[in-house]
LUMNU-645174 format. One record per atom (N, C-alpha, C, O): x, y, z; residue in one letter. Coordinates in pm, whole numbers, padded with zeros to 5 digits, always signed. Layout:
BEGIN
XYZA;...
// end
This chain:
BEGIN
-01025+00951-00526M;-01124+01054-00520M;-01055+01185-00483M;-00970+01191-00395M;-01094+01290-00554R;-01045+01423-00519R;-01149+01491-00431R;-01268+01490-00463R;-01102+01549-00321I;-01189+01623-00229I;-01141+01767-00226I;-01022+01793-00206I;-01234+01860-00245L;-01205+02002-00243L;-01270+02066-00122L;-01384+02033-00087L;-01198+02159-00058Y;-01249+02231+00059Y;-01243+02381+00029Y;-01144+02430-00026Y;-01349+02454+00067F;-01356+02596+00039F;-01384+02676+00167F;-01440+02624+00264F;-01343+02802+00164S;-01372+02902+00267S;-01323+02856+00405S;-01211+02808+00418S;-01407+02872+00507W;-01367+02839+00645W;-01342+02689+00662W;-01271+02649+00755W;-01398+02607+00575I;-01373+02462+00582I;-01226+02436+00546I;-01157+02361+00614I;-01181+02500+00439K;-01040+02491+00398K;-00949+02541+00509K;-00848+02478+00541K;-00985+02654+00569D;-00903+02710+00677D;-00898+02617+00797D;-00792+02600+00858D;-01010+02557+00832G;-01015+02468+00948G;-00937+02340+00931G;-00877+02289+01026G;-00937+02287+00808I;-00864+02163+00781I;-00718+02190+00748I;-00631+02107+00773I;-00692+02308+00691G;-00554+02345+00660G;-00509+02303+00521G;-00390+02299+00493G;-00606+02272+00434K;-00572+02239+00295K;-00692+02264+00207K;-00807+02260+00253K;-00665+02289+00080S;-00774+02318-00013S;-00823+02194-00087S;-00933+02192-00142S;-00740+02089-00088Q;-00781+01966-00155Q;-00694+01850-00110Q;-00586+01868-00054Q;-00745+01731-00136E;-00667+01610-00112E;-00726+01498-00196E;-00842+01503-00237E;-00644+01398-00221D;-00687+01279-00294D;-00684+01160-00199D;-00586+01140-00126D;-00792+01082-00200I;-00796+00961-00118I;-00850+00846-00201I;-00914+00867-00304I;-00823+00725-00157D;-00883+00605-00214D;-00993+00560-00120D;-00969+00539-00001D;-01113+00546-00173L;-01225+00504-00089L;-01210+00359-00046L;-01167+00274-00123L;-01246+00334+00077T;-01252+00196+00125T;-01393+00144+00098T;-01483+00221+00066T;-01412+00015+00110G;-01538-00048+00078G;-01656-00002+00160G;-01770-00014+00117G;-01631+00052+00280N;-01742+00092+00365N;-01786+00237+00345N;-01878+00283+00413N;-01724+00310+00254I;-01764+00447+00224I;-01849+00444+00097I;-01798+00429-00014I;-01980+00458+00117K;-02074+00447+00005K;-02135+00581-00036K;-02175+00599-00151K;-02142+00675+00060N;-02207+00804+00030N;-02133+00916+00102N;-02034+00893+00171N;-02181+01038+00086I;-02113+01153+00145I;-02115+01145+00297I;-02017+01185+00361I;-02221+01096+00356A;-02227+01081+00501A;-02115+00989+00551A;-02049+01019+00650A;-02095+00877+00481D;-01986+00786+00517D;-01850+00853+00502D;-01761+00834+00585D;-01834+00933+00396L;-01709+01004+00373L;-01682+01103+00487L;-01569+01113+00534L;-01784+01175+00530I;-01767+01270+00640I;-01728+01197+00768I;-01640+01243+00840I;-01791+01084+00795N;-01754+01005+00914N;-01609+00960+00906N;-01537+00966+01006N;-01566+00915+00789F;-01427+00874+00769F;-01331+00990+00791F;-01232+00977+00863F;-01361+01104+00730L;-01273+01221+00744L;-01269+01270+00888L;-01164+01313+00936L;-01381+01265+00956S;-01388+01313+01095S;-01299+01233+01189S;-01262+01282+01296S;-01265+01112+01151E;-01179+01027+01234E;-01031+01051+01208E;-00947+00997+01281E;-00996+01130+01106I;-00855+01154+01074I;-00786+01231+01185I;-00681+01190+01236I;-00846+01344+01224N;-00792+01421+01335N;-00896+01521+01384N;-01005+01530+01328N;-00864+01594+01488N;-00958+01687+01550N;-00997+01802+01458N;-01109+01853+01469N;-00909+01843+01366D;-00943+01952+01274D;-01062+01914+01188D;-01156+01992+01175D;-01059+01795+01129Y;-01173+01748+01048Y;-01296+01734+01135Y;-01406+01775+01096Y;-01279+01678+01253N;-01391+01656+01343N;-01460+01788+01376N;-01583+01794+01377N;-01384+01893+01404K;-01442+02024+01434K;-01516+02082+01314K;-01627+02132+01327K;-01453+02074+01197V;-01515+02130+01076V;-01648+02063+01046V;-01745+02129+01009V;-01654+01932+01062F;-01774+01857+01027F;-01870+01838+01145F;-01963+01757+01135F;-01851+01910+01253S;-01937+01893+01371S;-02076+01954+01350S;-02172+01910+01414S;-02090+02053+01264D;-02220+02114+01236D;-02245+02111+01086D;-02208+02203+01014D;-02309+02006+01041L;-02331+01988+00897L;-02438+02081+00840L;-02452+02090+00719L;-02512+02149+00926S;-02613+02242+00876S;-02550+02362+00805S;-02618+02432+00730S;-02422+02385+00829S;-02354+02499+00766S;-02258+02456+00655S;-02170+02532+00616S;-02277+02334+00603I;-02191+02283+00496I;-02278+02231+00382I;-02378+02162+00406I;-02240+02264+00260R;-02305+02211+00140R;-02208+02116+00071R;-02087+02120+00096R;-02263+02030-00015F;-02183+01926-00080F;-02207+01928-00231F;-02318+01955-00276F;-02103+01899-00306S;-02123+01877-00448S;-02046+01752-00491S;-01943+01716-00433S;-02101+01688-00592K;-02036+01572-00655K;-02023+01606-00802K;-02122+01629-00871K;-01900+01608-00849N;-01873+01639-00989N;-01942+01770-01032N;-02003+01779-01139N;-01931+01871-00944M;-01979+02008-00966M;-02132+02020-00969M;-02185+02116-01024M;-02202+01924-00910N;-02348+01931-00897N;-02384+01924-00749N;-02334+01838-00677N;-02471+02015-00703L;-02514+02012-00564L;-02588+01881-00536L;-02671+01837-00615L;-02555+01820-00423V;-02615+01692-00384V;-02645+01693-00235V;-02602+01783-00162V;-02719+01592-00190N;-02745+01580-00046N;-02647+01481+00016N;-02569+01416-00054N;-02653+01471+00146I;-02556+01392+00222I;-02566+01241+00194I;-02471+01167+00219I;-02680+01196+00142E;-02698+01053+00113E;-02656+01016-00029E;-02673+00901-00070E;-02602+01111-00104E;-02561+01086-00243E;-02452+00978-00247E;-02353+00985-00175E;-02472+00878-00332N;-02372+00773-00351N;-02249+00830-00419N;-02259+00918-00504N;-02132+00779-00380I;-02006+00827-00438I;-01919+00708-00475I;-01937+00596-00427I;-01821+00736-00563K;-01722+00635-00602K;-01587+00702-00621K;-01578+00825-00623K;-01483+00624-00634N;-01346+00675-00639N;-01323+00777-00750N;-01238+00865-00735N;-01395+00769-00858E;-01374+00858-00972E;-01437+00995-00954E;-01418+01084-01037E;-01512+01014-00847D;-01584+01140-00825D;-01496+01249-00765D;-01394+01221-00702D;-01539+01372-00786E;-01480+01488-00718E;-01587+01540-00623E;-01698+01574-00665E;-01554+01546-00496I;-01646+01592-00392I;-01596+01725-00339I;-01477+01741-00312I;-01687+01820-00323A;-01650+01950-00267A;-01737+01980-00145A;-01855+01947-00141A;-01674+02042-00047F;-01741+02089+00075F;-01726+02240+00081F;-01616+02293+00066F;-01838+02311+00103F;-01834+02456+00103F;-01951+02510+00187F;-02048+02438+00211F;-01940+02635+00233P;-02050+02694+00309P;-02165+02730+00215P;-02147+02735+00093P;-02284+02755+00270P;-02398+02796+00185P;-02363+02919+00103P;-02289+03007+00147P;-02417+02924-00016M;-02391+03036-00107M;-02508+03133-00102M;-02621+03095-00073M;-02479+03257-00130T;-02585+03357-00140T;-02578+03423-00276T;-02471+03431-00337T;-02688+03469-00324G;-02692+03539-00452G;-02666+03687-00432G;-02663+03737-00320G;-02649+03755-00543G;-02629+03897-00528G;-02609+03968-00656G;-02591+04090-00657G;
// end
């Protein structure tokens, strides 16, 4: 799975993307966030307030309960504004 990070999320984690192999217990975005939060304190801090993070799967906005699989591309980014 490819994971993309944007804006302050990218800055907090220190990378713009990474590739991981999902384990059997990661079924949705919430599970993925829990997994990432256990990697180190940087991930834990970034994901501590999910109200300020949006998610996409394969370039489509989704909610935190969206099912995911290894072939997906997941992105984390702050809320967008129009203009």
